[in-house]
N, C-alpha and C positions, 0 to 999 in steps of 0.2 A: 457356581454363581452364574446367573443368567445375564449375559451382556446384551441381549436383544434390545431392551428398552434404551440402553445407552447408545447403541449403534443407530437406532431409529432417530433419536434426538440429534445425533451428529449428521445423519442424512438430511434431516429437516433443516438444520443450520446451513449445510453445504448447498442444499437446493435453494434456500432463500437467498444466500449471498450470490450464488451463480445468476439467479434471475434478477437480482438487484444490479449486478454489474453488466448484465446483458441488456438492461433497461426494459425487461418484461415487467419488472416492478420499478416504478419511477420515484425518484426523490420527491418528497413532499406529498406523495399520494396517500389518501386514506384507504385503508384496506381492512377487511374483516377476517376473522379466523376461517370462515367458510371459503372465502376467496383464496386464502393461502392453501387450504386443503386442495382446492381445484388446481391451483398453479403448481403445487409440488407433487400432487398425487399421493400424499402421505395422510395417514389417519388423523382425525381431529385431536386425539389424545397426544400425539407427537407434537402437533402445532401448539397445543395449550402449554406443553412443557417447554417449548421453544421460546414463547413470548417473554418470560422473565429474563432470559439470557439476552435477547435482543434489546430489551429495555435497559438492562444493566450496561450494555455496550454502547448505548446511545444510537442504535440503528433504527429503533422505533420509539415513539412516545405515545402514551395514552392521553388523549385529549378529552376532557369531560364532555359528555353528551354528543360527541362526534365519533369516538372510536379511536382506532390506532392509526397514527400517522408515521409514514416512513421518514427518516431523517432527510431534511432538505438542505440544499447547498445555499448558504448565506455567508455573510461576512463573519459572523460569529464562528461558524464551523471552520471556515478557512483559517482564521486566526488561531483557534484552539488546536486544530490538527497540526498545523505547521509549527506552532510553539512546542507542542509535545514532541514532534520530530527533532526539533532543534536541541531540546534538553536531552533527550534520550540518545540520539545518534552521535552527537558530538562527544559525549562521555564514553560511549561505546567505541568510537573511533580512536580516542586516546589510548584505550586499553588494547585495542586491536593492533595499533602501531607497534606496541611493545611485544605482543605475543603472537603475531601473525605467522602463518605458515608460508614459507617462500614459494612453495609449489602452488598454493592457493592464490597468492597474489599474482604470480606469473600467469596463471590461467585467467584471472580477472583482466589483467592488462591485455592479453591476447584477444579475449572476446570483445573488449572495447575497441581495440585497434581494428579488428575485423569489421565491426559495425561502421566505423568511420570510413574505412576503405570502400565499403559497399555504398555508403551514402555519397562519397565523392565520385564514385563511378556512375552515379545517377540511378541506382536501383531503387525501385519503389514498391514492387509487388508485395513482398513479405517483410520489408525493412522495418516498418513501424512496430509490428508485433514482436519481432526479434530484438529491436532496440529497447522496447519496454521490458522484455524479459531480462535483457542484459543490465538495464538500469536497476531493476529490482535485485539482481544477483549480488551487486556490491552491497546494497543496504542490508540484505539478509545475511551476508557473510559477516559483516561488522556486528550485527545484533546476535546472531546465533553462536558466534565464538564464545559469548559469555556463558553459554550452557545454562541459561536460566529460563525455565519454562514460563514463569510469570512475565518476564520481560518480553520474551519472544511472542507470547500470545497477545500481550498488549500492543506490541508493534504491529502484528498482523491485523488486529481490529482497526487500528489507526490507518493502516495501509488501505483498507477497504474504503475509509472515508476520503483518503487522498485520491483513490481511483474515482470516487464519485465526483470529487472536485474537478479532476482532470476531464472526465467525461462531460461534465456540465460546462466547463469553461476553458480548460487548458490542457487538453489531451496532447500527448507528445506527437506533434505533427512533424512532417519531413524537415521543415526548416529549423526545427529545434534539435534534431538528432545530433548533429555534429557539436553544437555548443554544449549540450548536456553530457555527451560522451567525453568532451574535453574537460568539463568540470570534474567528472569522475576520474579522469586520468591524473588531474592535479592531486586529488586525494590519494590515488594509488601510488604516484611517484613519491609523495611524502612518506607513505607507509613503507615503501621499499627502502627509504633512507632511515627508517625508524625515527622519523622526526614527528613526534606526536603533536607538537604545537602547530606545525605547518599543516598536518593532516586535519586537525580540528578546525583550523582557519579555513581550509579548502572546503571541508564538509559544510561548515556554517555558511560560507558564501553560496554554495550550491543550493542549500535549502532555502536561504533567504531570496535567492533569485527566483526559485519556483513559487515561493509565497508572494513575491511582488507581482509576478505575472498573474496569479490567481486574483489577487486583490484589485489590480488595475482593471482587469476585465469584468470582475464582479460589479 
């Protein structure tokens, strides 16, 4: 079986999302297939096969007589993306609290405490990027322990939308690093106790805080 077309489609998807998150492609921008060919360096055939996936995931919309529009950050996107997170991640957190690996949770705690220590020491140079990676590590651990490809894929598509919201309005700035890491530690501490109810409450609080920041700025 020839996997080349599949790999080309995946490359096209990865190239599109990388450029979207690096802001080479802007939220709300109208873009043509030819422009995507130029931006990604991939053939038109791969781009044409990419479009239905991007439409299905809500990353682009076809606007009659105007062409393709990249998802733009508005109140509707913020509410939908965070509501999806709230439903998905609270349920996953409850299950994770019962089935978690002690070693995995210990590693999560250590990475979060390290970020807090660096922030308190006044580090700035690489702190934000490392904090964002640590932030994502907890959420991915909670989701991926379900071992459900459909859920993991849906989570990652939604995470792209969350990243767009953060870039546009609420990126994890230095003054948010410690509060966000402490929100996470509250979740981790409840998971360590196998207290699913407390872990769910802490995760819901964390997600609602992020949603409130986004809505208030928007």
